[in-house]
C-alpha positions in Angstrom: 97.8 98.3 83.7 99.0 97.5 87.2 96.7 97.9 90.1 99.0 100.6 91.4 98.6 102.6 88.2 94.9 102.2 88.3 94.7 103.5 91.8 97.1 106.4 91.1 95.2 107.5 88.0 91.9 107.2 89.7 93.1 109.3 92.7 94.6 111.9 90.4 91.4 112.1 88.4 89.4 112.5 91.7 91.6 115.2 93.0 91.3 117.0 89.7 87.5 116.7 89.8 87.4 118.1 93.4 89.6 121.1 92.4 87.4 121.8 89.4 84.3 121.7 91.5 85.8 123.9 94.3 86.9 126.3 91.6 83.4 126.5 90.1 81.8 126.9 93.6 84.1 129.7 94.6 84.4 131.4 91.3 88.1 130.8 91.2 88.7 130.1 87.5 92.4 129.3 88.0 91.6 126.5 90.4 88.8 125.3 88.2 91.2 125.2 85.2 93.9 123.5 87.2 91.5 120.8 88.3 90.1 120.2 84.8 93.7 119.9 83.5 94.6 117.5 86.2 91.5 115.4 85.6 92.2 115.3 81.8 95.8 114.3 82.3 94.7 111.4 84.5 92.1 110.3 81.9 94.8 110.4 79.2 97.1 108.3 81.3 94.3 105.8 81.8 93.6 105.7 78.0 97.3 105.2 77.3 97.6 102.3 79.8 94.5 100.7 78.3 96.0 100.9 74.8 99.2 99.3 76.1 97.2 96.5 77.7 95.2 96.0 74.5 98.4 95.8 72.4 99.9 93.3 74.9 96.8 91.2 74.6 97.0 91.2 70.8 100.7 90.3 71.0 100.0 87.5 73.4 97.3 86.2 71.1 99.8 85.8 68.3 102.5 84.2 70.4 100.2 81.4 71.8 
């Protein structure tokens, strides 16, 4: 995972967490749900990138 991807995913996760918290604090369920969805999307992106990195490490181990 590139540094840019890590920063982008972390920022998206943070924005989602803030939206979720603001939604909870204001009683705005739509904002809360949007924030939770955005945070989950970023977490899934991070997991996918980590899986790609792990697969690349395995592949590189066989080609050495």
